N, C-alpha and C positions, 0 to 999 in steps of 0.2 A: 277130897282129892281133886286137884285142879285138872281141867280137861287139857289133854295134850294134843297140840296141833302139829301136823307134820311140816317138814321143810317147804314142800310146794305151796301148802295152804298159806304159810306165813309170807312167803315170797309174793304170791298172788295178791294177798291182802294189802301189802305195801304198794304193789303196782296199782292197785285199785285207788289207794290214797293219792299216788302221784298223779293219776288220771283225773282225780276229782278233788284237787286241793281246795276248791271253793267250798267243799263241805267241812273242811278242817279235820283235824285229827279226831276230835270228839264225835263229829257227825259220821265219819267213816267207821269209827269203832262201833258206834250204835248200829249203823246199817248192817255191819257184818256180824253183830252179836259177840263182840269181843270187848273185854274190859279196857278202858282207856289207858290205864298205866301199862298194861301188857302191850297194847298196840303201839303206844308211843316208844316203848323199848324196842319193839321190833323195827320200827321206822329208823330209830337211832342206830341200831345194829346194822341195818341195811346200808345205811349211809357211810358207816365207818368200816365196813367189811367188804367194800368193792362189789356191792349188789348181791351179797349172800347174807343169810342169817344163821349163825352157829345154832345147831339144834342139839340139846342134850339128848343122849341116848339114840343118836342116829347113826350107829356104826362106829362109835368111838370106843370100841371094846379092844382089850389087849390081845384076845385070841378068839378064834371060832367057837371054842368051848364056852367062853363067857357070853358070846353072842347067843349061842344056843340055849344057855342057862336062862338069860333074860327072856328069850322068847317063850320058853317053857314056863317061866314064872308068870308071864302075862296071860298065857293059855290057861294055867291054873287059876289065876285070879278071875278070869272071865267065867270059867266053868263054876267057880264057887259063887260068883254073882248070879249066874243062871239058876243054880240050885237053890239059892235063897229065895229068888223069885218064885220058883216052883213050890217050895215049901209054904210060902205065904199064900199063894193061890190055892193050894190044897186045904190049907186051914180055913180059908174064906169059904170055898166051896163045900167043905165038909160040915159047915155049920147049919 
């Protein structure tokens, strides 16, 4: 699954590029640890949306219930990931 970056990170990354155009898109993307195609899309979105970058899943929920469900799904996913790590650690230490 691709790493999700929040709105603030994306906008600050684009501002970094605007302040360091001499590095080019590829150089800035590498410095920030972002894929080139992803970063170039952010820059394109920023310039076509009046200095903002639309972010999927950033409050675009039809209701508070959907927003809470999404939060709970994320929390459950994170808990499952942590449990998997613990299970692997126990199996390694148990040997």
